C-alpha positions as CSV (number, residue, x, y, z in Angstrom):
1,M,146.3,-4.3,26.1
2,N,146.2,-1.3,24.0
3,K,145.2,-1.9,20.4
4,N,146.8,0.3,17.3
5,I,145.6,1.3,13.7
6,V,148.2,1.7,11.0
7,V,147.5,3.3,8.1
8,V,150.6,3.8,5.5
9,G,150.6,6.6,2.9
10,G,150.3,10.0,3.8
11,G,149.0,11.2,0.9
12,L,145.5,13.0,1.0
13,P,143.7,9.4,0.7
14,G,145.8,8.2,3.4
15,M,145.2,11.4,5.4
16,I,141.5,11.0,4.9
17,T,141.6,7.6,6.1
18,A,143.5,8.2,9.0
19,Y,140.8,11.0,10.0
20,L,137.6,8.5,9.4
21,V,139.4,5.5,11.4
22,K,140.1,8.1,14.0
23,K,136.5,9.1,14.4
24,K,135.5,5.5,14.2
25,F,137.5,4.1,16.6
26,C,138.3,7.0,18.8
27,N,139.8,4.8,22.0
28,L,142.4,3.2,19.7
29,K,145.4,4.9,18.7
30,V,146.1,5.5,15.1
31,Y,149.8,6.2,13.1
32,L,150.0,7.6,10.0
33,I,153.2,6.4,8.2
34,E,154.6,8.4,5.2
35,K,157.6,7.8,3.3
36,T,158.5,11.3,2.1
37,N,159.1,14.3,4.0
38,H,155.5,15.8,3.6
39,L,151.9,15.0,3.6
40,G,149.5,15.6,0.7
41,G,151.2,13.5,-2.1
42,L,150.3,14.9,-5.2
43,Y,147.8,17.1,-3.6
44,S,150.1,19.4,-2.2
45,S,152.8,22.3,-3.7
46,I,155.8,23.3,-4.0
47,D,157.5,26.2,-2.9
48,F,160.6,28.1,-5.0
49,E,162.8,30.6,-3.5
50,Q,160.6,30.8,-0.7
51,R,158.0,33.0,-2.6
52,Y,156.7,31.4,-5.4
53,T,154.1,29.0,-5.0
54,F,153.1,26.0,-7.4
55,D,150.6,22.8,-7.5
56,I,152.2,19.6,-8.5
57,G,150.6,19.8,-11.9
58,M,146.7,20.1,-11.8
59,H,144.5,19.0,-9.2
60,L,140.9,19.7,-8.2
61,I,139.2,17.8,-5.5
62,Y,135.8,16.4,-6.8
63,S,132.8,15.1,-5.8
64,C,132.3,11.7,-4.1
65,K,129.2,9.2,-4.6
66,N,128.4,9.6,-0.6
67,E,126.8,12.4,0.5
68,H,128.6,12.0,3.9
69,L,131.9,12.5,2.2
70,N,130.9,15.6,0.5
71,N,129.8,17.2,3.7
72,F,133.2,16.4,5.1
73,L,135.3,17.8,1.7
74,K,133.3,20.9,2.1
75,K,133.0,21.5,5.7
76,T,136.0,19.4,7.6
77,L,138.5,19.0,4.9
78,Y,139.2,22.8,4.7
79,N,137.1,25.8,5.0
80,K,137.5,28.1,2.7
81,W,136.6,26.8,-0.9
82,N,136.0,28.1,-4.3
83,I,133.0,25.7,-5.4
84,F,133.0,24.9,-9.0
85,E,129.4,23.4,-10.2
86,N,127.8,22.5,-13.5
87,V,130.3,23.1,-16.6
88,K,133.0,24.8,-14.2
89,K,133.7,22.0,-12.5
90,D,135.9,21.2,-15.2
91,I,136.9,23.5,-17.9
92,A,139.4,21.8,-20.3
93,G,140.5,21.9,-24.0
94,V,142.8,19.9,-26.4
95,F,145.8,21.0,-28.5
96,F,145.4,19.2,-31.7
97,N,146.1,19.9,-35.4
98,N,148.4,23.1,-34.5
99,N,144.9,24.4,-32.7
100,L,144.0,24.8,-29.3
101,N,140.1,23.9,-28.9
102,Q,139.1,26.0,-25.9
103,K,135.3,24.8,-26.3
104,S,135.6,21.2,-25.8
105,P,138.1,18.5,-24.5
106,Y,137.4,16.2,-27.0
107,L,138.9,15.7,-30.5
108,D,137.5,18.7,-33.0
109,L,137.3,16.7,-36.7
110,T,134.9,19.3,-38.1
111,N,137.4,21.0,-40.0
112,L,138.4,17.6,-41.8
113,P,137.8,17.6,-45.8
114,S,133.8,17.4,-46.0
115,S,134.0,13.6,-47.8
116,R,136.6,12.0,-44.8
117,L,134.5,13.8,-42.1
118,E,131.2,12.2,-43.7
119,K,133.0,8.8,-44.0
120,Y,133.6,9.2,-40.3
121,K,130.0,10.2,-39.5
122,N,128.4,7.6,-41.7
123,K,131.1,4.5,-39.8
124,I,129.9,6.0,-36.3
125,Y,126.2,5.9,-37.1
126,S,126.7,2.2,-38.2
127,L,128.2,1.3,-35.0
128,S,125.9,3.3,-32.8
129,K,123.6,0.2,-33.4
130,T,126.1,-2.2,-31.3
131,K,125.9,-1.6,-27.6
132,I,129.2,-0.3,-25.8
133,K,130.4,-2.9,-23.4
134,K,132.1,-2.3,-19.8
135,L,135.6,-1.6,-20.3
136,N,136.6,-5.0,-18.6
137,K,135.5,-6.6,-21.3
138,Y,137.9,-5.1,-24.0
139,K,141.3,-6.7,-23.8
140,N,143.1,-3.3,-24.6
141,L,142.8,0.2,-25.3
142,A,142.6,-0.2,-29.2
143,E,140.2,-2.7,-29.1
144,Y,138.2,-0.4,-27.1
145,F,138.4,2.5,-29.7
146,K,138.0,0.5,-32.5
147,S,134.8,-0.7,-30.8
148,R,133.4,2.9,-30.6
149,F,134.7,4.3,-33.9
150,G,136.1,1.8,-36.2
151,N,139.3,0.8,-37.5
152,E,139.9,3.5,-40.0
153,I,139.4,6.0,-37.5
154,Y,141.3,4.5,-35.2
155,T,144.3,3.6,-37.3
156,E,144.0,7.2,-38.8
157,V,143.4,9.4,-35.6
158,I,143.1,7.9,-32.4
159,G,146.0,5.5,-32.5
160,P,148.9,7.7,-33.1
161,I,147.5,10.1,-30.4
162,I,147.7,7.3,-28.0
163,L,151.1,6.6,-28.9
164,K,152.0,10.1,-28.8
165,L,150.7,10.3,-25.1
166,W,151.7,7.0,-23.5
167,G,154.7,5.9,-26.0
168,L,153.2,2.6,-26.5
169,K,150.5,1.8,-29.2
170,G,147.1,1.2,-28.3
171,E,147.2,-3.0,-28.4
172,M,149.7,-2.6,-25.4
173,M,147.7,0.1,-23.1
174,H,144.6,-0.9,-20.9
175,P,141.3,0.0,-21.6
176,L,141.5,1.9,-18.3
177,A,143.7,4.6,-19.9
178,S,140.8,6.1,-21.5
179,K,139.7,7.4,-18.0
180,I,142.6,10.0,-17.9
181,V,142.1,12.0,-20.8
182,L,138.7,12.2,-22.7
183,M,139.0,10.6,-26.1
184,D,135.8,8.6,-26.0
185,R,133.7,11.2,-28.0
186,L,134.6,12.9,-31.1
187,I,133.4,16.5,-32.2
188,L,131.7,16.1,-35.9
189,Y,129.4,18.8,-35.8
190,K,129.8,22.7,-35.5
191,D,126.3,23.4,-34.7
192,S,125.1,22.7,-31.2
193,L,121.3,23.4,-31.9
194,N,121.0,20.8,-34.4
195,L,123.2,18.3,-32.4
196,S,120.3,17.6,-29.7
197,R,118.4,16.4,-32.6
198,I,120.8,14.0,-33.9
199,L,121.8,12.5,-30.8
200,T,118.7,10.3,-30.7
201,N,120.0,7.4,-28.8
202,N,122.6,6.9,-26.0
203,S,124.9,4.7,-28.5
204,L,125.5,7.7,-30.7
205,R,125.7,10.2,-27.5
206,S,128.6,8.0,-26.3
207,R,130.4,8.6,-29.2
208,I,129.7,12.1,-30.5
209,G,130.8,15.0,-28.2
210,F,129.0,18.7,-27.9
211,P,131.2,21.0,-29.5
212,N,130.6,23.6,-26.8
213,Q,131.2,22.7,-23.3
214,F,129.9,26.1,-22.2
215,S,126.3,25.5,-23.8
216,L,126.1,21.9,-22.8
217,P,122.4,21.1,-22.0
218,K,121.7,20.3,-18.3
219,K,120.5,16.5,-19.2
220,Y,124.1,15.9,-20.5
221,Y,126.0,17.0,-17.3
222,S,128.1,14.6,-15.8
223,N,127.1,12.8,-12.4
224,Q,129.9,14.9,-10.3
225,K,128.3,17.4,-8.5
226,F,131.4,19.8,-7.7
227,A,134.8,20.4,-7.8
228,L,136.7,22.1,-5.2
229,Y,139.8,24.5,-4.8
230,P,141.2,26.6,-2.1
231,K,140.4,30.5,-2.1
232,E,144.0,30.9,-1.1
233,F,146.2,29.6,-3.9
234,G,148.3,26.1,-3.1
235,L,147.0,22.9,-2.2
236,K,149.4,23.1,0.6
237,N,147.0,25.3,2.7
238,V,144.3,22.3,2.7
239,I,147.0,19.3,3.7
240,N,148.5,22.0,6.4
241,F,145.0,22.8,7.4
242,F,143.8,19.4,7.4
243,G,147.0,18.0,9.1
244,K,146.9,20.4,12.2
245,K,143.0,18.1,12.7
246,L,144.8,14.8,12.4
247,I,147.5,16.1,15.5
248,K,144.5,17.5,17.5
249,L,142.9,14.1,17.1
250,D,146.2,13.0,18.4
251,I,147.0,10.7,15.5
252,K,150.8,9.9,15.5
253,I,152.2,11.2,12.3
254,F,155.8,9.7,11.0
255,K,157.0,11.1,7.9
256,N,160.4,10.5,6.6
257,T,159.7,6.7,7.6
258,D,160.0,3.4,5.8
259,I,158.5,0.1,6.9
260,E,161.2,-2.4,7.4
261,T,159.3,-5.7,8.4
262,A,156.0,-6.6,9.1
263,K,155.8,-9.5,11.9
264,T,152.7,-12.1,11.2
265,S,151.0,-14.8,13.4
266,K,148.1,-16.6,13.0
267,N,147.0,-14.8,9.7
268,T,147.3,-11.5,11.3
269,I,150.0,-8.4,11.1
270,Q,151.0,-8.2,14.9
271,T,154.1,-5.9,14.5
272,L,155.4,-3.4,12.4
273,I,159.4,-2.7,12.5
274,V,159.7,1.2,10.9
275,K,162.6,3.1,10.4
276,K,162.9,6.9,11.1
277,E,166.2,8.9,10.5
278,N,168.4,5.4,10.8
279,Q,166.2,4.4,14.0
280,L,164.2,1.2,14.0
281,F,160.6,1.7,16.1
282,E,157.9,-1.3,16.4
283,I,154.7,-0.6,16.4
284,K,152.9,-3.7,18.4
285,N,149.7,-4.8,18.7
286,I,147.9,-4.0,15.3
287,S,144.1,-4.1,15.2
288,K,144.1,-3.2,11.5
289,L,146.4,-1.7,8.9
290,F,144.8,0.3,6.0
291,W,147.4,0.5,2.8
292,T,147.0,3.4,1.0
293,S,150.3,3.6,-0.9
294,P,151.1,1.9,-4.0
295,I,150.8,-1.9,-4.2
296,Y,154.2,-3.0,-5.5
297,S,156.3,-2.4,-2.4
298,L,154.1,-5.1,-1.2
299,N,155.6,-7.8,-2.8
300,N,158.8,-7.8,-0.5
301,L,156.8,-6.8,2.4
302,L,154.6,-9.7,2.6
303,D,156.9,-11.9,0.7
304,I,153.9,-13.0,-1.8
305,G,156.5,-14.4,-4.2
306,F,155.1,-12.0,-7.2
307,K,157.5,-12.2,-10.0
308,S,156.7,-9.8,-13.3
309,K,158.1,-8.7,-16.6
310,K,159.6,-5.0,-16.5
311,I,156.8,-2.4,-15.4
312,N,156.0,0.2,-18.2
313,T,156.8,3.6,-17.1
314,R,157.6,7.1,-18.3
315,E,159.4,10.0,-17.5
316,Q,157.5,13.1,-16.2
317,V,159.0,16.6,-15.8
318,L,157.1,19.8,-14.5
319,V,158.5,22.9,-15.8
320,Y,156.4,26.2,-13.9
321,F,156.3,29.5,-15.5
322,L,155.9,32.9,-14.2
323,L,154.2,35.2,-16.8
324,K,153.7,39.0,-16.9
325,S,150.5,38.6,-19.0
326,K,147.7,36.4,-18.9
327,P,148.2,32.9,-21.3
328,R,145.9,32.8,-24.4
329,M,143.9,29.7,-22.8
330,G,140.5,31.6,-22.8
331,K,138.7,29.9,-19.6
332,L,140.3,26.8,-19.8
333,Y,141.3,25.6,-16.5
334,Y,144.0,23.1,-18.8
335,F,144.3,21.5,-22.0
336,Y,145.9,18.1,-23.1
337,C,148.5,18.2,-26.1
338,F,147.8,15.8,-28.9
339,E,150.2,17.0,-31.4
340,K,152.6,14.6,-32.7
341,G,156.3,15.8,-32.0
342,F,155.7,17.5,-28.8
343,N,156.6,16.3,-25.5
344,T,153.7,18.4,-23.5
345,F,151.2,16.2,-22.2
346,R,149.1,18.8,-20.3
347,V,149.4,22.9,-19.7
348,T,147.6,24.1,-16.6
349,N,146.5,27.9,-15.8
350,Y,146.1,28.3,-12.2
351,Y,144.6,31.8,-12.5
352,N,141.4,30.3,-14.2
353,Y,140.4,28.6,-10.9
354,C,142.3,30.5,-8.6
355,R,142.5,34.3,-9.1
356,N,144.8,34.5,-6.1
357,S,147.3,32.5,-7.6
358,K,148.3,36.2,-9.4
359,L,148.1,37.8,-6.0
360,A,150.5,34.8,-4.3
361,N,153.0,34.8,-7.1
362,G,152.6,38.4,-8.3
363,F,152.6,37.2,-11.8
364,Y,150.2,34.8,-13.7
365,S,151.6,30.9,-13.1
366,I,151.1,28.0,-15.4
367,C,152.5,24.5,-15.4
368,V,153.9,22.7,-18.4
369,E,153.5,18.8,-17.9
370,L,156.3,17.0,-20.2
371,H,156.5,13.0,-20.6
372,F,159.3,11.3,-22.2
373,D,160.3,7.5,-22.7
374,N,162.6,6.5,-20.1
375,S,166.2,7.6,-21.2
376,N,169.4,8.4,-19.4
377,L,170.2,11.1,-21.9
378,K,170.3,14.6,-20.7
379,K,167.6,17.4,-21.7
380,D,167.2,20.8,-21.4
381,Y,163.9,20.4,-20.1
382,E,162.9,24.4,-19.7
383,K,164.3,25.0,-23.2
384,I,161.8,22.3,-24.5
385,A,159.0,23.5,-22.3
386,I,159.4,27.0,-23.6
387,S,159.8,26.0,-27.4
388,E,156.7,24.0,-27.2
389,I,154.8,26.5,-25.2
390,L,155.7,29.1,-27.9
391,K,154.9,26.8,-30.8
392,M,151.5,26.5,-29.6
393,N,151.2,30.3,-29.2
394,I,149.7,30.1,-25.7
395,I,152.3,32.9,-24.7
396,N,155.0,35.5,-26.2
397,K,158.3,35.2,-25.1
398,A,158.6,38.5,-23.8
399,S,156.0,37.7,-21.1
400,I,158.3,35.2,-19.4
401,V,159.5,36.4,-15.9
402,S,161.2,33.3,-14.8
403,T,160.8,29.2,-15.3
404,F,161.4,26.6,-12.6
405,L,162.0,23.0,-13.1
406,V,161.0,20.2,-11.0
407,S,163.2,17.3,-11.5
408,K,162.0,14.3,-13.3
409,N,160.4,10.9,-12.0
410,S,158.9,8.0,-13.6
411,F,155.5,7.0,-13.2
412,P,153.5,3.6,-14.1
413,L,151.4,3.5,-17.3
414,L,148.1,2.2,-17.1
415,S,149.6,-0.5,-19.5
416,V,148.0,-4.4,-19.9
417,N,151.3,-5.6,-18.6
418,N,150.8,-3.1,-15.3
419,V,147.4,-3.7,-14.8
420,N,147.7,-7.4,-15.1
421,A,150.6,-7.3,-12.7
422,L,148.2,-5.6,-10.2
423,N,145.7,-7.9,-10.6
424,K,148.4,-10.9,-9.8
425,I,149.6,-9.2,-6.6
426,R,146.0,-8.3,-5.4
427,R,145.2,-12.1,-5.9
428,L,148.5,-13.3,-4.2
429,I,148.0,-10.8,-0.9
430,L,144.3,-12.0,-0.9
431,K,145.7,-15.7,-1.0
432,K,147.9,-14.8,2.3
433,N,144.5,-14.6,4.2
434,I,146.1,-11.7,6.3
435,K,142.5,-10.7,8.6
436,N,143.6,-7.3,9.3
437,F,145.2,-5.6,6.4
438,Y,143.1,-3.8,4.0
439,L,144.0,-2.4,0.8
440,C,142.5,1.1,0.5
441,N,144.6,2.4,-2.8
442,Q,144.0,2.8,-6.3
443,A,142.6,-0.4,-8.0
444,P,142.5,0.3,-11.8
445,E,141.6,-3.2,-12.5
446,K,138.1,-2.2,-10.4
447,S,137.9,1.4,-12.1
448,I,139.0,2.8,-8.6
449,F,141.3,5.4,-9.9
450,F,140.6,8.8,-9.1
451,L,140.9,10.5,-5.6
452,H,136.9,10.3,-5.3
453,D,137.0,6.8,-6.4
454,I,139.4,5.7,-3.6
455,L,137.6,7.8,-0.7
456,D,134.1,6.1,-1.5
457,Q,136.0,3.0,-1.6
458,N,137.8,3.7,2.1
459,F,134.3,5.4,3.4
460,N,132.3,1.9,2.9
461,L,135.3,-0.5,4.2
462,I,135.6,1.7,7.4
463,S,131.9,2.2,7.7
464,R,131.2,-1.7,7.7
465,F,133.5,-1.9,10.7
466,K,131.7,-2.3,14.5
467,K,133.0,-0.1,17.0
């Protein structure tokens, strides 16, 4: 009797998981099931008017801890990369106090009145005598940042930014949200030369940011070895290239497919009933099922009986710009907007990490990500994006050739409520004791959030199986 392996979720983690599984179990048939009509998930591209290409926000592919995976990313996933190392791995800035800081992704407080700045410095020096705990030891994001910077800095600076970014107070956000946007250090000194003498211990170093990322000493480099982006503009090139490899391996790819029912027997999933184009199909004799999709849908599929409060979400809208002239972002790949009253979350300049973006689209291309509280009120999103980007003085209005809008969608926040819900769902799934079912997706409660974290997790899992 032939056994089958099923990977659910056709995003990049699911595609790579299907590849690794097929390589491990080359004699078994592998199915990759994706709910939408395209592979890649967020690591893909959108085409407008059949001639303009944009990625879904900003995504580079960062190195993993596992060297086998790193070789795979460089040589197998795709073969024509821009490879960024050292400080070029991630060049980010922040818009705050009506100023775009191009030298650092951290909050720059050096322009505050000297008395206030000195007060903040003294507070952080006093706190540096206490060790920062692991993220999972803090109840919420507010408690985490208060332990780093004190109550006063949190109340006057950090707290309002959290509310602006996520629409919730820090007491309602989970500490893991600190990994998404860099706010765990503050710029308190303009002089890079003297700063190295000031940062005498790790506790200070973990609270005070270096003022110029381009002259960052090597001893402060992150453990991330590299970042990748295709030389030809558009992550769709990676997805198309790798998708063909999956087909050559005879991996059966089902797009536009929903899972209707999972039939279990003796604590194993034996059969999946899937629906594609209004037709039902059965995948029988399932040996293993790897789940890389979001976890919430498992409540009904596995009948785990999870009951929760409403999930905390925000609306996201992407507005793309074609520009005649280069945006005034220096060398930045992207920046976050911390300014109160702005809906802009992040602005990406594709040209700065892929020169071919201008060749592909004929113009400079940027993406403005807008975030809103959930509402049924109609908004002119393109008008909002144009207004805010002009207020930031990033572009001139005469430079705008066209704008394109991606319809709004909701995304779950890393709130205390949501992470607790994820924890409970995982516990209920484990309680089911399904022997051939494996969660291979994000696990924020385990600090597994980014693509490289998920790939390390899944590679380690698959490596433990015997052929």
